[in-house]
C-alpha positions as CSV (number, residue, x, y, z in Angstrom):
1,M,3.8,78.7,-10.4
2,I,7.6,78.4,-9.8
3,P,9.4,79.0,-13.1
4,R,11.4,76.1,-14.3
5,L,15.1,76.7,-14.4
6,E,17.3,74.9,-16.9
7,E,20.6,73.4,-16.1
8,A,23.1,73.7,-19.0
9,T,23.9,70.3,-20.5
10,R,26.0,71.0,-23.6
11,P,29.8,71.6,-23.1
12,H,31.1,75.0,-24.2
13,T,34.2,77.1,-23.7
14,R,32.9,80.3,-22.1
15,L,35.1,79.5,-19.1
16,L,38.1,80.4,-21.2
17,K,37.1,84.0,-21.2
18,C,35.6,84.3,-17.7
19,T,36.3,82.1,-14.7
20,L,34.6,82.5,-11.3
21,A,34.7,86.4,-11.4
22,I,33.6,86.8,-7.8
23,E,34.2,90.6,-7.5
24,D,32.8,91.3,-11.0
25,S,29.7,89.2,-10.1
26,R,29.3,91.3,-6.9
27,A,29.5,94.5,-8.9
28,Y,26.9,93.2,-11.3
29,W,24.5,92.1,-8.6
30,S,24.7,95.5,-6.9
31,R,23.7,97.4,-10.0
32,A,21.5,95.0,-12.0
33,D,18.2,93.5,-10.9
34,G,17.0,92.2,-14.2
35,S,14.3,94.8,-14.7
36,A,16.1,96.5,-17.6
37,W,18.6,95.5,-20.2
38,V,22.1,96.9,-19.4
39,S,24.4,97.5,-22.3
40,A,28.2,97.2,-22.2
41,H,28.4,101.0,-23.0
42,Q,26.2,101.8,-20.0
43,A,28.4,99.6,-17.7
44,F,31.5,101.1,-19.2
45,D,30.3,104.7,-18.8
46,E,29.0,104.1,-15.2
47,Y,32.3,102.4,-14.3
48,W,30.6,99.2,-13.1
49,F,33.8,97.1,-13.4
50,G,36.4,99.7,-12.8
51,A,39.0,100.5,-15.4
52,R,38.1,97.7,-17.8
53,S,38.0,98.1,-21.5
54,L,34.7,98.2,-23.4
55,G,35.6,94.9,-25.1
56,R,36.3,93.2,-21.7
57,I,33.1,94.5,-20.3
58,E,31.2,93.0,-23.2
59,V,32.7,89.6,-22.4
60,L,31.9,90.0,-18.7
61,L,28.3,91.0,-19.2
62,A,27.7,88.1,-21.6
63,N,28.9,85.6,-19.1
64,L,27.2,87.3,-16.1
65,R,23.9,87.4,-17.9
66,A,24.2,83.7,-18.6
67,R,25.0,82.9,-15.0
68,F,22.6,85.2,-13.2
69,A,20.1,87.1,-15.4
70,A,19.0,83.7,-16.8
71,F,17.5,83.1,-13.4
72,P,15.5,86.3,-12.7
73,S,14.4,85.5,-9.2
74,A,18.0,84.7,-8.2
75,L,19.3,88.0,-9.7
76,R,16.6,90.0,-7.8
77,T,17.6,88.2,-4.6
78,L,21.3,88.8,-5.0
79,H,20.6,92.5,-5.8
80,R,18.8,92.8,-2.5
81,W,21.6,91.0,-0.5
82,P,24.2,93.7,0.2
83,H,25.5,92.2,3.5
84,M,26.7,88.9,2.1
85,S,29.8,87.3,3.6
86,P,32.8,86.5,1.4
87,D,32.3,82.8,2.0
88,T,28.7,83.0,0.8
89,R,29.6,85.1,-2.2
90,R,32.2,82.5,-3.2
91,V,29.9,79.5,-3.1
92,I,27.0,81.3,-4.8
93,C,29.3,82.2,-7.7
94,H,30.4,78.6,-7.7
95,W,26.9,77.2,-7.8
96,H,25.7,79.5,-10.6
97,L,28.8,78.6,-12.6
98,Q,27.9,74.9,-12.1
99,L,24.4,75.6,-13.3
100,T,25.6,77.1,-16.5
101,D,28.7,75.0,-17.3
102,P,28.3,71.2,-17.4
103,L,32.1,70.6,-17.5
104,Y,32.7,72.8,-14.4
105,R,29.8,71.0,-12.7
106,A,31.2,67.6,-13.5
107,F,34.7,68.6,-12.5
108,T,33.7,70.1,-9.1
109,G,30.7,68.0,-8.4
110,Q,32.0,64.6,-9.3
111,H,35.7,64.5,-10.2
112,L,37.0,66.5,-7.3
113,V,34.6,64.8,-4.9
114,E,36.0,61.4,-6.0
115,R,39.6,62.7,-5.7
116,R,38.8,64.2,-2.2
117,A,37.8,60.7,-1.0
118,S,40.9,59.0,-2.4
119,P,44.1,58.2,-0.5
120,R,45.8,61.3,-2.1
121,P,43.1,64.0,-2.1
122,E,44.8,66.3,-4.6
123,V,44.8,67.1,-8.3
124,T,47.2,68.3,-10.9
125,R,46.8,70.2,-14.2
126,D,48.0,67.2,-16.3
127,A,45.5,64.9,-14.6
128,V,42.7,67.4,-15.4
129,V,43.8,67.6,-19.0
130,R,43.5,63.8,-19.2
131,W,40.1,64.0,-17.5
132,L,38.9,66.5,-20.0
133,G,39.8,64.2,-22.8
134,L,37.1,61.8,-21.5
135,Q,34.4,64.4,-21.3
136,N,33.0,64.6,-24.9
137,T,35.7,67.1,-25.9
138,E,37.0,65.1,-28.9
139,G,36.8,68.1,-31.1
140,W,39.0,70.2,-28.9
141,T,42.7,70.6,-29.7
142,L,45.2,69.6,-27.0
143,S,46.1,73.3,-26.5
144,T,42.4,74.1,-25.8
145,R,42.1,71.3,-23.3
146,I,45.3,72.5,-21.5
147,E,44.0,76.0,-21.3
148,Y,40.5,74.9,-20.2
149,A,42.1,72.7,-17.5
150,S,43.9,75.7,-16.2
151,K,40.6,77.7,-16.1
152,L,38.8,74.9,-14.3
153,L,41.5,74.8,-11.6
154,S,41.6,78.6,-11.3
155,A,37.8,78.7,-10.8
156,A,37.9,75.9,-8.3
157,F,40.7,77.6,-6.4
158,A,38.7,80.9,-6.3
159,A,35.7,78.9,-5.0
160,G,37.8,77.6,-2.1
161,M,38.0,74.0,-3.3
162,L,41.7,73.9,-3.8
163,A,44.4,74.9,-1.3
164,T,46.8,76.3,-3.9
165,N,47.1,77.2,-7.5
166,R,50.2,75.1,-8.0
167,D,50.6,71.4,-8.5
168,P,49.9,69.3,-6.6
169,R,46.8,71.0,-5.4
170,P,45.2,69.6,-2.2
171,I,41.4,69.5,-2.3
172,L,39.4,71.4,0.3
173,V,35.8,71.6,1.4
174,P,34.6,75.3,1.3
175,R,32.7,76.9,4.1
176,V,28.9,77.0,3.6
177,D,26.7,78.9,6.0
178,D,23.0,78.3,6.5
179,E,21.9,81.3,4.4
180,A,24.0,80.1,1.5
181,L,22.6,76.6,1.8
182,E,19.0,77.8,2.0
183,Y,19.6,80.0,-1.1
184,L,20.9,77.0,-3.1
185,L,18.0,74.8,-2.1
186,Y,15.4,77.4,-3.0
187,L,17.2,78.3,-6.2
188,L,17.1,74.7,-7.3
189,R,13.4,74.2,-6.6
190,G,11.8,73.2,-9.9
191,P,14.6,72.5,-12.3
192,R,15.7,69.1,-13.7
193,I,19.1,68.7,-12.1
194,V,21.6,66.0,-12.2
195,G,21.0,63.6,-9.2
196,T,18.5,63.9,-6.4
197,W,17.7,66.5,-3.7
198,L,20.0,64.6,-1.3
199,D,22.7,63.6,-3.8
200,N,23.6,66.1,-6.5
201,P,26.8,67.8,-7.8
202,Y,25.9,71.2,-6.2
203,L,25.8,69.8,-2.6
204,A,28.5,67.2,-3.2
205,S,30.9,69.8,-4.4
206,V,30.8,71.5,-1.0
207,G,31.1,68.3,1.0
208,L,27.4,68.0,1.9
209,Q,26.3,64.4,1.5
210,G,24.7,61.6,3.5
211,G,24.3,62.0,7.3
212,P,26.1,65.4,7.6
213,L,23.9,66.9,4.9
214,E,20.7,65.6,6.6
215,E,21.9,67.0,10.0
216,R,22.4,70.4,8.4
217,L,19.0,70.2,6.7
218,R,17.2,69.5,10.0
219,R,18.7,72.7,11.5
220,L,17.8,75.1,8.7
221,P,15.2,77.6,9.7
222,G,13.8,77.8,6.2
223,L,13.0,74.1,6.1
224,A,11.2,71.4,8.2
225,F,13.2,68.5,6.9
226,R,12.1,65.0,7.9
227,R,13.2,61.5,6.9
228,Q,11.8,58.1,7.6
229,G,13.5,55.2,5.9
230,D,13.7,56.0,2.2
231,L,11.1,58.7,2.4
232,F,11.9,62.3,3.0
233,D,10.1,65.7,3.1
234,F,11.8,69.0,2.8
235,G,8.9,70.9,4.4
236,W,9.5,74.1,2.5
237,R,8.6,77.1,4.7
238,Y,8.4,79.4,1.7
239,P,6.9,78.7,-1.7
240,S,9.8,80.2,-3.8
241,L,13.2,81.9,-3.6
242,A,11.5,85.3,-4.0
243,V,9.3,84.7,-0.9
244,W,12.4,83.3,1.0
245,A,14.2,86.6,0.1
246,D,11.2,88.7,1.2
247,A,11.3,87.0,4.6
248,N,15.0,87.0,5.1
249,L,16.7,89.9,3.3
250,M,16.5,93.4,4.8
251,S,18.1,96.5,3.3
252,D,19.7,97.8,6.5
253,F,20.6,94.7,8.4
254,P,22.5,91.5,7.7
255,L,20.5,88.2,7.5
256,R,19.5,86.6,10.8
257,A,22.4,85.2,12.7
258,V,22.0,81.4,12.7
259,G,25.5,80.2,13.3
260,G,25.2,77.0,11.3
261,V,28.3,76.5,9.1
262,R,30.3,73.7,7.7
């Protein structure tokens, strides 16, 4: 049975202490596979995150556990994936942050998508502060909303969704290769997610919707996607993310070259 993953639904402020953390995530994946508990003291002594203080490492580990260790099959897969491209690393960190932070998910998977389709596809910090005020954050002070807006924008910029970290910030569509897309689809098998398989914040945030998405799905080696009218079938070639990883990840060679990117 495929374990059910749970999408975070309650707003929180963990992003204030840890944004996308791409390189720290990479360091965590390379050393942790979920088979044993790793303490902050161990990570500090073994220099997992470079010259970071013990206090900072405690914060990092708490956030990285929430994003990755909470999904054991995903962490084991990432641990076995040393030859990952920078583009793939970015979007995987982005998707896991979406899974565990409902405000970041709504911001990148809905608000930025709407702004990207507008006559002026850009965003500013002041506009994000106003948007946050409408997202069940009534108990937050204005200073907290301002700081959180800055963190949302920093994370989106690191994920390749914004062209600059200064206002106004043009909205971009990040590059997603076939391996990254297959990873996401197999990761999301089983959970209750916002939206549907063909229309959800994870895919929408990276510009994959409608016809272009279906065209990509038909070309994926790990799927046999078919659609007829309102009916569609993903035709999963592997029963789980773990089996997908067994078939596609090799210790000494990069993943198969497919060439499909957006």
